Each structure stands twice: as C-alpha cells, then as structure tokens.
N, C-alpha and C positions, 0 to 999 in steps of 0.2 A: 627695628624689625629684623634687619639682617643679622644683628648680634643674637637675637632670640633664636633665629633659625640655626645659626652655628652652634648655639648652646644645646639645642635639642639633638642635632646630629652628633655632637660630641658625646652627649649622654647615651645615645643609642649605641655608639661604638664602645663606650665604656661598659655598658651593660652586656654587650655581646662578648667583650673580652673577659668580663667578670665570670661568665658561665661557660666560656669556651672550654672544650674538652682538651685534656692532655692525654692523647691516646698513645700508649706505650706497650711494647711487647716485653714482658718481664723475663728475666733469666731464672730458670730452675736451678737452684743451688744445692738443695738438700731434699732427700726423699727417705721416708721411713716406710718400708714395705711390710704389710701385715700378711697373715695367712691368706686373707682375702681383702684386697684393697690396699691403698697406700696414702700416706700423708705427704703432701707436696708443699715445699716452700718456694715461692716465686718472689724475686726481689727486683726492684727497678728504682732508679734515681729520677726524680721529677722536679721541675722548676714550677712553682706555683706563685700566683700573684697574691697580694694582700686581699683579705676578705674571703668570700666564698668562691670556690671553684670546684670543677669536676675533673677527676682523674679516672681514666678507663684503662684497666688491665685487659688487653685483648689477646687473641690467639692462645686461649687456654683450652684444656681438655673439656669436651662437652659432658663427660661422665663425672660430673661435679656434684658433691653433696652440699647443698647450700646451707644446711644447718650446721656444718662443721667449720664455716669460714671464721678465721681470726685475722685481724689486721694489726700490724705494729708499725708505728711511724717514728722514725728517728728525726727529731726536730721540734720546734715550738709551733705545733699545729694541732687542731682538734678534729677528730673524725666525727662527722655528723651522722653518716649512714654508709652502709656498704651493701650493695645488691648484686647478686649473681643473676645473669640472664644468658639465654641461648641466642646466638646470632646466626642467621641463615643468609649467607651472602648471595647476592643476585648474580646472574650470568655475566661473566667477563667478556672481553673482546674476543671475537672469533679469529682463529688462526688462519692466515692467508692460504694455507694448503687445503683447508677443509673443502672449499668449492671444487677444487681440482679432484680431490679424492671422491667426492660425491658424483661428479661427472664420470669418473672412471668406473664407479660401481654401476651406474646406469648403462654404460657401454658394455661392461662385462655381462650384465643381466640380459642385454639384447643378444649377445653372442650365445649365451646359454639357451635362449628361446629359439634361435635359428637351429642350434644343434638338436634340440628336442623335436622341432618340426621335421627336419630332415630324417631323423631316426624314425619318426612315425611313418613317413612316406616309404622309407626302405623296408620297414617291418610289414607294411601292407603289401608292398610289391612281392616281398619274399613269401608271404602267405598265399597270394594269388598264384605265383609260380609253383608253389608246392602242390596246390590243388590241381592245377593243370597237368603237372607232371604225373599225378596219380591217374589221370584219365588217358594217358598215352597208350594207344593200342587196344583200348576197350571198345566193345560194341554194345550199343543200346538198341534193343528191338524197337522198330518203328521210327528210328532216327537214322536216315541214310548218311547223314554227315558224320556219324560215328563209325564209319567203316574202318577196318583195319588198315594201318599204314604199311607202306613198303619198308624194306630194310633201310634203304638210303634215307627216306624221310624220318624214320625213327632215329637213325644215327644223327642226323642234323638237329632234330629237336632235343635229344638228350645232351648233345654237345652244347647247344645254346643254353639250356636250363642249368647245366653244370657251371658254365662260365659265368652266367649272370648271377646265380646264387652265390658263387664264390666272390664275385665283385661286391655284392651286397654285404657279405660277411666281413670282408676286408674294410669296407667303408664304415661299417658299424664299429669295428675295432678302432679305426682312426678317430671316429667321433667320441668314443668312450675315453680315449687317451686325452684328446683335446678338452673334453668336458672336465676331466679330473684336474688338469693343469689350471683351467680357468677357475674352478672352485677353490683351488689353493690360493690363487692370486686374489680372488674375491674375499676369502676369509682374512688374509693378511691385510688387505686394504681396509676391511671393516675394523679390525683390531687397531690399526694405526689411526683411523678416524675417531675411534672411541677414546683413545689416549689423548687426542688433541682437543676433544670437546671440553668446554669450560665446565668445571665441577661445581655447579650451582647448589648441589645437594649436600656438600660437605659443611656440616654445622660445626661451629666453634663456641667456646664459652668466653664470657667476659665479665669482669667485675667493675661496677660503676661505683666510685668512691666520691662522696661529698665531703670536702675538706674546708675548714675555716682556719686561715692563717692570719696572724697579727701583722706580719710584714711579708713582702715578697722574699722568697727563699727557696733553697733546694732541699728536698726531703728524700730520704731513703725509706721506701715503703715496702714492707714485707707482707705478703698474703699467704696464709697457711690454710690449706683446705684438704679435704678427703676426696679421693676418686675411687671408683669401683673397679675399673678394668686393669687390675694389677694383682699379683699374687706371688707367693713363693712356697715351695715344698722342701722339706728336709731330705737330704741324701747323705748317707754315712759311708765312710771307708773305715773298716775295722781291720787292724793288722795285728797279728800275733807272731812274735819271733820264737816262741817256745812256751812250754807249759810252766816255766819258771819266770816268765817275763809278763809285764802288764800289757793290757790291750792299748794300742795306739788308736785314738779316735780322731778322725778328720771329719769335722762337722761342716757339711757343704749345703749349699742352698741353690735350688733351681728357680731362678727369678724370671718372671714374665712381665712384660710391659705392653699392654694393649690400649693405652690411653689415647693414642693418636699423635703423641709428641715424644720425641727422643729425650732421654736424660743423658746429657753429655758432661763428663767431668764433674760429677756431683758427689757430695758426701752421702753415702748410702748406709742406712741402718736397716736391720732385719729384726722385726719384733714377733714374738710368739703370741701376741694378743690377737683377738678376733673381734674387732669393733662391730662387725655385722651381726654378731649373735644377739639373741634376745636378752636384754639386761633386766627384765622384770623378774622380781622374786617369785618363786613357785608358791602357789597357795594350795594347801591340802583341803580336799572336799570329802564329805562323808561317803563311805561305801556301805550300801545297804544289802541285806540278805533277805530273800523272800522265797516262797514256794513257787516253783514253775510247774504248771500242769503238763503232764505227759499223756499223749494220746495213742490209741491203738485201734486197729480195725477189728470189729466184732462181726461175726457171721450170723445171719438169721435166715429162716426159711420164708420165702415169699410165695407160699402155695396159694394164697387167695388171689394173686394177680393172674393176669392172662398168661404170663410166662411162667407157668407152674414148674416147680423144680429148679428154677434158676437160683444160683448162689448170689446173694446180695450181702454187701458189707457196709457196716455203718461205723462212722467215726465216733468213738466214745472216750471220755476221760476215764482212765483206769487208776492213776495214782498221781501224787505230787512229789516232787523232789526239790530239795533246797538248791538254790542257784545263787552264786555270787554275782553281783552286778559288775564287778571288776575282778578278773581272774588273776591270781598271784602267779608269779613266775615259778617254773619248776626248776629245781636245782639240777644242773646237768651232771652226768657221770663223766668225769674227766680222767684220762689216763696220763695227763702230764704230771709234773712234780707238784708238790703241795703249794701251788701258787694261786692266789685268788683270781676271781673273774675280773676283767678290765672294767673300769668305770665307763659309763656311757658318755659323760661330758668330755669334750676335748680340751677343757680349760683346767684340768687337774694340775695343781702346782702354781707357782708364781709366774707372772709375766717376765720375760727376759728379752733384752734387746742386745743384738750383736752390732758393734760399731766397726765397720770395715775401715782399715787404716788408709788405704790408697783411694784416690778418686776413681769412680767407676763410670762407665758409659753403657747404658742399657737402651738399645734401640727399640722403637715402638713397632716392632714387626711381629710380636707374639712368639718369637722363637725362644728356645731355652737358653739361659745364661747360667752356667754352673760356676758358682763362686765359693771359695773357701772362707767360712765364717770364723772357725776356731779349730785349734788342734791341741790335744792334751792326752795325757796318759790316764788310763783307768785301771787301778789295781784290781785283779780278778783272780779267782780260784777256778780250776778247771776240773771237769769231771766227764767221764764217758757215760752215755745214756742210750738205752735201747728199749723199744717196744716191739718185739719181733712179731707179735700178733698183727700189727698194722703195717710194719715195714721191716724186712729182714736186713737191717743195717744198723751200724753203731754210729752215734753222733757225738761230737765233741761239744760240750757246753761250757760257756764261760759264765761264772756267777759274779755279778757286780753288786757289792753292798754299797748302800748310801748313794744310789744312782741319782737321787733328786738334785744333787749339786751340779750335775752335768747338763741340766736344762734340755733333756732329750724330748723329742716329739715322736709320735708314731711315724715310721717311714722305712723305706727299703735301705739295706746296707750291703755294700760290696765287701765280701770276706776275702782276706788275704792271710794265708798261713805260711810263714817262712818264705815270703816273697813270691808265693804261688797263689794265683787266683783260684778259689775253690767254689765260687758261686755267690748267690744272694740269699739273704734272710730278711725277715721282717722284724724290726725292733719295735716293741710295744711297751713303753714305760708307764702306761696308764693302768697300773695295778696298785693294790694296797699292800702287796708283799714287801718285805724288807729287802729282798734280793731280786735283782733283775737277771733273768736267764736269757742268754744270747746263744743261739745255735751257730756254731762255726763250721757246720757241714759234716759230711760223712767221712769216716776214717776207713779207708779200704784195707788197712793192715789188720783190722780186727773183723772177724767174720762171726755171724750168729745165725742160727737156724732153729726153727720151732717145728717139731714133728710129734707124731704119736709114737710111743715106744713100741718096738716090735713084739715084745712079750705081753702086750696089753690084749687080754682076751675078753674079760667081762665087760659087756656094754649094756645089755638089756636083761632085766630080770623081772618076771611077773609074779605077783602075789595074788591073794584072793580078790582084793578090791583095789589094788594099786599096782603101779609099774615103777620100777626103779632103773634109771639109766646112769651109767658111770662113764666119765670122760677122764682121760689122762693125757698129759702132754709132757714133752721133754725139750728143754732148751739147751743147745750146745753152743759154747763160745770158744773161739780159738784166737789167741793173741799171737800174731806173727811179728810183733815188734821185738826189738832187742832190749826192751826194758819192761818192767812190770807195769800194769795199769789197773786202776780201780774203776769198776763199771757198775752202774745202777741199771737194773732190769725191771721193767714193769710188765705185769700181765693181769688177768682178771678172771673171776668166775661170776656167773650170773647172780643177780639179787632177786629174790622172790617178792612179788607184789600181792600174792594171795596166800591165805593161811593154808589152803589145801595143797600148795606146792612147797615142798621142803627141799632146800638146797643145803648140802653139807660139804664142807671142805674135808676131804679125806687125807690128803698129804700136801704139805707146803714146802718141805725141804729147806727149812730155815728162813723162809720169807716172812717179812712183816705183813700182817693181814689187816686190812681195813674192812670191817664187816659192813659198814654203811654203804660203801661203794663196791664192795667185792674185789678190792684191789690188792694185788700181791706185789711186794717190792723186795728185791734182793740187792745187796751190796756185796760185790765179789772183788777179791784181789786176785788177779790172774798173773802168774809169773811170765817172764819172757819166753816166747816160743812154746807155750803150753796151752792146754785147753781144760775147760771145766764143763760139767753138766749139772743141771738142776731139773727136778721133776715136780709136778703137782698134779693132783687129781681131785675131782669132785663128783658128787652124785646128785641127781634130781629125782625126787619121788613125787608122783602125782596120781590122781584117781584114774581108774580105767574109763575109757570112753570120753575123756577130756584131754585131748592132745594139747601139748604146750608148744610155745614158740618163743624164740629169743627176741626180745624187743630192746633196741638200743635207742635211747632218747638223746 
C-alpha cells in the first residue's frame, strides 16, 4: 500500500514537471523597421525535458500581430503549437513610503481647509467694515442714533477702520502665499505617490510554446513577429559642390520605437515595404451612364385662392441631362516642366532593404533617431528655371536620370550648395517620368521680373456684338554671375472652354507654345553680367453682355 502511494506521488510530480513552464525573457537581437511597423526577432536558450513541455516567452511588446508569428528551433525538438496572449499583471507590493505620503496629503488638505475658512471670515469682516465705514457721519430721519459724530469720534472711527482693514488685507496676502506654497508641496507629493504606485495596468505580451523533445536538451528558440508601434520616414541631405559635379545623396532615416521595449545593440534593417497596406488585388466594376432629371421652379397664378395675387412656385421637371455614376478626373493645368503626375500608390518600385552595418540602440521613448542608411553620388545635369507669374525668383534644378536605382521615397531633403545650407525641398520620386527634378533652391544672383510694358496702350476694343481685350507682358532677366547661364522660363495664356470665347496668341517672342495648356516656354542663354527681355501678348474676344472670368483648375 505504501509503495502504491509513493508511486502515485511520484507520478504526480513527474506530470507536474512534464508540463512545468520554462518562463524566459528573450533578447531582441534583430529588427526590421518598415514604413509602418517592425519585424522583431527575439532569441532565448531554454533547457527542456524529454517529452512534452511548455516554454513561455514573456515580457514582449503587447502591440503584437499574432498572425505574423514564426518560430525557429535549433535542436532536435518539434513545435506542437505557438500561441500569443496578452498578460495583465496584478498589483505588486506597496512601497513603504506610500502610507506616509498619503498621510502628508491628508495633513496638507486640512491646512488648505483652515486657510479657506480663515479667508472667508476675513472677507466677511472686511465687507462689514466697509459697509459701516460708508455710514459714518450720515443722518437717517427718524433714527436718533444716526446723529452726526463729533470730529474726535469721526477721527477715532476712521483710524480704527483704516488699521483693521489694512490688517485684514495683510493677513489675506499671507494666507495667499501660504496657500500657494502648500499647493506646490501637495502637487509634488501627489506626483511622487503616483510614481510609487504599482503599475497594475501595464500589459505585456507573451508567447506560449508547446514543444516535444525526444531527450532532455538545450534549445535555442527564435520567435519572429510583427509589431505596430514602430516606423521610419526618409530624410535626405543633398549636396552639390558645383554645376559640374554630381549630387551627393545622404539617405537618412528617422526611426521611432513606441513598442514599450528598448532595442539595445541590435542588427537594424530599414525596409521600404508597407506590410500594413491592403494586399487584395483591385477589382474593376462597371460604370453606368443614365439621365438625371433636372428640376426648376415654375411660377403660376393662384387667383382662385383666398390669397389672390400671391406668387406661387411649383417644382417641375424641365429636362434631363446625362450623368456619369463615377466622375473622371480632370487633367490639371500645370506650369511645371513636362513631368507626369505622381502615382497615387506609395508602393511604386521594388521593395528595398537597407542593412545598417553597426549595431544600433533605439529606445522605446518615441523620440526621433536619425540614422544614416546609405550615401552615394547621383550624376545630375543642372538647369535654371523660373515661373515669374507665380514667383519672381530663379530656381536651380537638378535633373537626375534613372533615379529608380537609388531607391528613393517621398520625403523632405536638406539642400546644401557649396557647403552652404540653402533650405529644404520635397523629393517626390513617385512619377512615371524618366527624369527626376529636384529643386536646389533660389539663386539670388539671377533676378527676374514680369511687368506690363510701358508702351502697351490697347487693352479693350468694342465691336458691334463683341468685345476684344488684349493683354501684354514683358519678362526681364538679369544675370549677375561671372559666367553665362541657361534658364528655362514658363508662362501661360488662358485656354477657352467655350466656342463663343476666342483666345488668340498675338506675340510669343520665340517661345514654344503648347496650345492644350496655353503654356509658353523659353530657353534662354544669358551671358555673364547681362540681361535679356522677352514679351508676349494675347487677346480674348467674347460676346457683349457676357463678361468672362479667368478660371484656374
């Protein structure tokens, strides 16, 4: 009987050890940060018994995507299951200072109550004294007690009121100073108590692994998973040492870690992928066209009613007009160079990963961490560009061909020209153009101005049934540099959207004219320390009684 009892007890202990948890806090060794989110690799060495056992990876970020979990085991063991779960710890032991701090808060609260009570009494006394002071020397008919006071009595009363009111004011000031100091102490005591409180609400993540091993052994287990609270954004430094030199690109990354756990001495990778985007393919659905009824108010006489002569309006269908169930986009009139509109998707191009050579430490404080991911030269051609109608300045543009190989993303760039910081520009590689245009800022040594010429007289001319208005402009450019420059200048004339409105280009002074957009483009070579002028004019003819307006879409 005794042997059977010992056998059962041994079996229970064996069963308990068989399923006993190996709770370990893994070390984060490698992180791949995406535009939104990050892939984290956590590694731990665990000793497991023969047979089935449970291993728990604890103290993980709660911002865990359970569908992304991957487990790798180095050793002769089989993974039966892996489950991620959120753990909410219970309240820990109370700090011995907490009762003392709470007693201090109670005592400070009592002091504040005494101050408020004394201040109320003093304010009431001050109010009563003020009322009595107003009655000194006054006489109320039918009230013998209100007879006029003698000079000596009046002097004594005013002296008393003055002294007492002054004492009340001084005491109120003392109470206000004392109350302010107590409030400061009260606030600091509350903050200290808050810091010492056990943080029962801090949730953590953990992974429960069920492992089957043939023999007792040590295993190296790696858990790879995706978390949400991390990101990086691109920042560029673009440096140009001259118009005959390539652009020097410093590809930087602003990395943020808000996962709740620090990444210390890890291998860091930066990926241009966005795993959080919708990966379902788009499905095209039919677009139908049908007639849409259009309504207008029609007036009729309501003479048969009691309100004779009143104007009454009735809603009636007057016509139908075709309507598209889905409106097409209107092509915008652009004054930039012949560069296509950017694509809407931010996933244009292949996914790229930057591997940082040195181990990195990114704290989980949400602060910015500026890291240099890559540096390389970008061959570029340079050109000056101006749109004086919009901005009376000349900009230096760098044209980069084959920019897809540089793995650029939309982002801000700091511009340096010949070791001088000239400002910031936005780099947008998400275009279908062959050449990427990068603005390197204004060149103050080239001036440009757009005015109406002084000899321009004809502006408005009336005919029998129409009006013709003529507009003329002159653009003056001055090159103050010691070398010649080539500059591209853009301007425009309006484009008619009605047959009754006729727009005619009268003079273009050698410009290339795009009739679709009404765009004028000059390419000028301006010698050193010299200036040039170009002119253009156009006319607008429209019917009388139908004024026109310029509409920019």
